[in-house]
Residue frames as qw, qx, qy, qz and C-alpha x, y, z in Angstrom:
[[0.600, 0.205, -0.201, -0.747, 33.35, -0.67, 63.52],
 [0.707, 0.010, 0.672, -0.219, 31.34, -3.85, 63.19],
 [0.119, 0.360, -0.685, -0.622, 32.37, -5.46, 59.84],
 [0.110, 0.217, 0.964, 0.106, 29.84, -8.18, 59.94],
 [0.219, 0.688, 0.503, -0.474, 26.91, -5.74, 60.26],
 [0.093, 0.634, -0.337, -0.690, 28.45, -3.70, 57.45],
 [0.004, 0.151, -0.891, -0.429, 28.51, -6.77, 55.12],
 [0.186, 0.450, 0.864, -0.125, 24.93, -7.71, 55.92],
 [0.258, 0.740, 0.172, -0.597, 23.75, -4.24, 54.83],
 [0.167, 0.483, -0.579, -0.635, 25.50, -4.63, 51.50],
 [0.091, 0.127, 0.973, 0.171, 23.99, -8.06, 50.94],
 [0.227, 0.626, 0.671, -0.327, 20.49, -6.72, 51.70],
 [0.165, 0.724, -0.074, -0.665, 21.11, -3.62, 49.57],
 [0.052, 0.316, -0.772, -0.548, 22.39, -5.57, 46.56],
 [0.198, 0.352, 0.915, -0.004, 19.26, -7.93, 46.75],
 [0.250, 0.754, 0.440, -0.419, 16.92, -4.90, 46.46],
 [0.082, 0.675, -0.336, -0.652, 19.02, -3.26, 43.83],
 [0.085, -0.096, 0.893, 0.431, 19.03, -6.34, 41.68],
 [0.192, 0.548, 0.793, -0.185, 15.20, -6.61, 42.17],
 [0.181, 0.799, 0.147, -0.554, 14.79, -3.04, 41.06],
 [0.009, 0.487, -0.634, -0.601, 16.99, -3.62, 37.99],
 [0.152, 0.170, 0.950, 0.214, 15.02, -6.63, 36.95],
 [0.217, 0.703, 0.597, -0.318, 11.72, -4.63, 37.31],
 [0.138, 0.748, -0.170, -0.627, 13.19, -1.75, 35.23],
 [0.104, -0.289, 0.819, 0.484, 14.48, -4.14, 32.68],
 [0.203, 0.434, 0.878, 0.012, 11.00, -5.84, 32.36],
 [0.204, 0.791, 0.315, -0.483, 9.42, -2.35, 32.06],
 [0.068, 0.617, -0.473, -0.625, 11.72, -1.36, 29.23],
 [0.099, -0.036, 0.935, 0.340, 11.24, -4.68, 27.44],
 [0.228, 0.607, 0.736, -0.196, 7.39, -4.34, 27.79],
 [0.178, 0.788, 0.038, -0.588, 7.52, -0.76, 26.40],
 [0.039, 0.448, -0.667, -0.595, 9.53, -1.80, 23.38],
 [0.159, 0.210, 0.953, 0.151, 7.37, -4.85, 22.68],
 [0.255, 0.698, 0.575, -0.341, 4.23, -2.76, 22.87],
 [0.133, 0.718, -0.207, -0.651, 5.66, -0.02, 20.59],
 [0.057, 0.389, -0.768, -0.506, 6.81, -2.40, 17.88],
 [0.194, 0.266, 0.944, 0.023, 3.69, -4.60, 17.95],
 [0.334, 0.620, 0.376, -0.602, 1.30, -1.84, 17.06],
 [0.363, 0.296, 0.662, 0.584, -0.09, -1.90, 13.53],
 [0.197, 0.573, 0.208, -0.768, -1.48, 1.32, 12.13],
 [0.406, 0.465, 0.703, 0.353, -3.88, 1.32, 9.17],
 [0.029, -0.520, -0.006, 0.854, -3.57, 4.66, 7.47],
 [0.225, 0.259, 0.758, 0.556, -5.42, 3.68, 4.16],
 [0.038, 0.823, 0.567, 0.029, -8.52, 5.75, 4.97],
 [0.236, -0.827, -0.014, 0.510, -6.46, 8.78, 5.91],
 [0.333, -0.212, 0.577, 0.716, -4.39, 8.45, 2.76],
 [0.173, 0.511, 0.753, 0.377, -7.56, 8.30, 0.72],
 [0.095, -0.882, -0.405, 0.221, -8.89, 11.39, 2.44],
 [0.342, -0.634, 0.239, 0.651, -5.72, 13.34, 1.84],
 [0.299, 0.049, 0.684, 0.663, -5.64, 12.51, -1.83],
 [0.060, 0.700, 0.680, 0.211, -9.35, 13.45, -2.28],
 [0.162, -0.912, -0.244, 0.286, -9.03, 16.73, -0.42],
 [0.312, -0.466, 0.396, 0.727, -5.74, 17.76, -2.17],
 [0.241, 0.242, 0.709, 0.618, -7.31, 17.10, -5.55],
 [0.022, -0.826, -0.561, -0.043, -10.45, 19.01, -4.56],
 [0.293, -0.816, -0.032, 0.497, -8.32, 21.93, -3.36],
 [0.375, -0.202, 0.563, 0.708, -6.32, 21.85, -6.63],
 [0.141, 0.349, 0.740, 0.558, -9.45, 21.84, -8.94],
 [0.165, -0.810, -0.523, -0.209, -11.89, 24.03, -7.06],
 [0.287, 0.002, -0.206, 0.936, -11.23, 27.65, -6.18],
 [0.233, 0.215, 0.293, -0.902, -14.15, 29.47, -4.54],
 [0.632, 0.353, 0.618, -0.306, -16.69, 27.04, -6.01],
 [0.597, 0.698, -0.204, -0.338, -15.31, 27.55, -9.54],
 [0.922, -0.017, 0.329, 0.203, -13.84, 24.55, -11.24],
 [0.379, -0.423, 0.500, 0.654, -10.62, 24.73, -13.12],
 [0.511, 0.611, -0.089, -0.598, -11.41, 26.08, -16.60],
 [0.329, 0.486, -0.737, -0.334, -9.32, 23.46, -18.31],
 [0.445, -0.117, 0.832, -0.310, -10.92, 20.52, -16.54],
 [0.724, 0.437, 0.385, -0.369, -13.63, 19.91, -19.16],
 [0.448, 0.696, -0.476, -0.297, -11.07, 19.86, -21.97],
 [0.992, 0.075, -0.100, -0.011, -9.87, 16.57, -23.32],
 [0.608, 0.485, -0.420, 0.468, -6.14, 17.44, -22.94],
 [0.438, -0.752, 0.254, -0.422, -6.47, 18.08, -19.21],
 [0.644, 0.207, -0.667, 0.312, -3.67, 16.37, -17.27],
 [0.648, -0.719, -0.192, -0.165, -4.59, 15.78, -13.56],
 [0.821, -0.294, -0.093, 0.481, -1.01, 14.88, -12.48],
 [0.442, 0.320, 0.059, 0.836, 0.52, 17.98, -14.04],
 [0.193, -0.691, -0.172, -0.675, -2.15, 20.36, -12.87],
 [0.683, -0.686, -0.053, -0.245, -2.23, 19.16, -9.29],
 [0.118, 0.686, -0.667, 0.266, 1.49, 18.35, -8.93],
 [0.881, -0.225, 0.334, -0.248, 0.70, 14.70, -8.20],
 [0.208, -0.453, 0.827, 0.260, 3.39, 12.05, -8.70],
 [0.687, 0.261, -0.417, -0.535, 2.33, 9.97, -11.72],
 [0.329, 0.182, -0.918, 0.122, 3.54, 6.85, -9.87],
 [0.421, -0.036, 0.518, -0.744, 0.45, 7.29, -7.53],
 [0.781, 0.216, -0.027, -0.585, -1.83, 5.46, -9.94],
 [0.258, 0.350, -0.889, -0.144, 0.27, 2.21, -10.27],
 [0.522, -0.131, -0.836, -0.109, -1.23, -0.30, -7.86],
 [0.278, -0.260, -0.735, 0.561, -1.94, 1.07, -4.44],
 [0.103, 0.394, 0.261, -0.875, -4.19, 4.01, -5.18],
 [0.203, 0.524, 0.757, 0.333, -7.41, 4.77, -7.05],
 [0.076, 0.403, 0.145, -0.900, -8.82, 8.14, -8.11],
 [0.173, 0.504, 0.773, 0.344, -12.22, 8.70, -9.71],
 [0.020, 0.359, 0.161, -0.919, -13.26, 12.23, -10.53],
 [0.156, 0.507, 0.775, 0.343, -16.75, 12.86, -12.01],
 [0.114, 0.216, 0.078, -0.966, -18.33, 16.11, -13.05],
 [0.085, 0.519, 0.833, 0.170, -22.13, 15.96, -13.52],
 [0.115, -0.454, -0.245, -0.849, -24.64, 18.61, -14.42],
 [0.132, -0.026, 0.618, -0.774, -26.47, 19.96, -11.32],
 [0.622, 0.139, 0.143, -0.757, -29.99, 19.81, -12.78],
 [0.807, 0.272, -0.362, -0.380, -29.86, 16.80, -15.13],
 [0.702, -0.483, 0.524, -0.009, -27.22, 14.80, -13.32],
 [0.862, 0.498, -0.042, 0.087, -25.82, 13.96, -16.75],
 [0.742, -0.396, 0.216, 0.495, -22.13, 13.06, -16.64],
 [0.315, 0.927, -0.146, -0.144, -19.97, 15.80, -18.23],
 [0.468, 0.619, -0.609, 0.164, -16.55, 14.28, -17.68],
 [0.887, -0.442, 0.118, -0.063, -14.95, 11.40, -15.74],
 [0.323, 0.686, -0.634, 0.150, -11.28, 10.72, -14.96],
 [0.943, -0.322, 0.037, -0.080, -10.19, 7.36, -13.73],
 [0.331, 0.664, -0.633, 0.220, -6.65, 6.67, -12.53],
 [0.326, -0.410, 0.764, -0.377, -5.22, 3.76, -10.69],
 [0.057, -0.042, -0.996, -0.049, -6.50, 0.21, -10.07],
 [0.492, -0.188, -0.245, -0.814, -10.19, 0.16, -11.01],
 [0.587, -0.241, -0.772, 0.018, -10.71, -2.95, -8.84],
 [0.130, -0.064, -0.538, 0.830, -10.70, -0.56, -5.85],
 [0.445, -0.170, -0.217, -0.852, -14.20, 0.55, -7.03],
 [0.769, -0.249, -0.528, -0.260, -15.50, -2.81, -5.92],
 [0.556, -0.081, -0.630, 0.536, -13.26, -3.17, -2.89],
 [0.077, -0.222, 0.236, -0.943, -14.62, 0.10, -1.60],
 [0.685, -0.254, -0.217, -0.647, -18.10, -1.38, -1.29],
 [0.897, -0.159, -0.413, -0.009, -16.71, -4.52, 0.33],
 [0.258, 0.534, -0.548, 0.590, -14.22, -2.84, 2.69],
 [0.566, -0.442, 0.366, -0.592, -16.44, -3.67, 5.76],
 [0.966, 0.027, -0.131, -0.220, -16.25, -7.35, 4.84],
 [0.895, 0.012, -0.104, 0.434, -12.50, -7.79, 4.99],
 [0.335, -0.855, 0.106, 0.382, -9.57, -5.80, 6.39],
 [0.584, -0.141, 0.520, 0.607, -7.56, -6.60, 3.28],
 [0.370, 0.722, 0.478, 0.335, -9.70, -4.55, 0.88],
 [0.288, 0.272, 0.015, 0.918, -8.89, -0.96, -0.03],
 [0.097, -0.664, -0.527, 0.522, -10.35, 1.89, 1.97],
 [0.273, 0.464, 0.437, 0.721, -11.99, 4.72, 0.11],
 [0.074, -0.528, -0.347, 0.772, -13.09, 8.25, 0.66],
 [0.258, 0.574, 0.551, 0.548, -15.60, 10.36, -1.38],
 [0.090, -0.486, -0.246, 0.834, -15.95, 14.09, -1.37],
 [0.304, 0.651, 0.615, 0.325, -18.40, 16.13, -3.30],
 [0.167, -0.349, -0.011, 0.922, -18.35, 19.78, -4.39],
 [0.366, 0.808, 0.459, -0.049, -21.14, 22.02, -5.89],
 [0.405, -0.333, 0.305, 0.795, -19.14, 23.96, -8.56],
 [0.472, 0.800, 0.067, -0.365, -19.56, 26.38, -11.39],
 [0.606, -0.131, 0.605, 0.499, -17.82, 25.20, -14.60],
 [0.339, 0.605, -0.242, -0.678, -17.33, 26.63, -18.03],
 [0.813, 0.205, 0.544, 0.034, -18.50, 24.27, -20.75],
 [0.561, 0.048, 0.493, 0.664, -17.21, 24.11, -24.35],
 [0.181, 0.731, 0.438, 0.491, -19.51, 27.02, -25.41],
 [0.255, 0.175, -0.345, 0.886, -17.92, 29.25, -22.57],
 [0.517, -0.586, -0.219, -0.584, -21.18, 29.18, -20.63],
 [0.071, -0.322, 0.761, -0.559, -20.95, 29.01, -16.90],
 [0.711, -0.270, -0.534, -0.370, -23.00, 26.03, -15.65],
 [0.507, -0.533, 0.505, -0.453, -23.61, 24.56, -12.23],
 [0.781, 0.174, -0.592, -0.096, -22.38, 21.05, -11.56],
 [0.781, -0.548, 0.265, -0.141, -21.48, 18.51, -8.91],
 [0.450, 0.596, -0.654, 0.121, -17.82, 17.41, -8.72],
 [0.885, -0.405, 0.122, -0.194, -17.38, 14.06, -7.05],
 [0.304, 0.632, -0.696, 0.155, -13.92, 12.86, -6.07],
 [0.943, -0.307, 0.064, -0.112, -13.62, 9.24, -4.89],
 [0.346, 0.641, -0.668, 0.152, -10.13, 8.10, -3.93],
 [0.957, -0.263, -0.055, -0.110, -8.98, 4.75, -2.60],
 [0.080, 0.703, -0.682, 0.184, -5.76, 3.43, -0.95],
 [0.981, -0.126, -0.134, -0.068, -4.57, -0.08, -0.42],
 [0.417, 0.572, -0.535, 0.462, -1.07, 1.04, 0.68],
 [0.802, -0.514, -0.302, -0.036, -0.69, -1.00, 3.82],
 [0.037, -0.832, 0.462, -0.307, 2.74, 0.14, 4.64],
 [0.648, 0.147, -0.704, 0.250, 4.80, -1.90, 7.02],
 [0.686, -0.680, -0.250, 0.067, 4.90, -2.72, 10.69],
 [0.075, -0.913, 0.364, -0.168, 7.37, -0.68, 12.68]]
């Protein structure tokens, strides 16, 4: 057998193999770099989840929780929400207003009240909190045990930026 031709084939094969290894290596590096450079902003989604969970907790078939209008109503206990939620990254504003007169019956504010302003300015800067508002037409029981029609508005905000991957 011709040993010189055999050695030439190994040299050519090793050149192509090294080239393929380099291409595969760059492909893996590019994939890892792209994956870890992505930033995901979940603040609006967090605000939606908070608002919808509170709405689901307080409203059952258009009837508002009977204890909501009472002074001793505790939102965190009733809806199984962690009380640490209201420290500095989240905002909750729940307002019950009469359907006909639009008179405020009750309002619950939890969290950083500065988010109320940041919600209106969120399109100006990406650093401001993102907010979500949901409204429900509900029937509630007032202090005289009369069933009234009202509008429940839940505004929630989040500025929990999380971290990059």
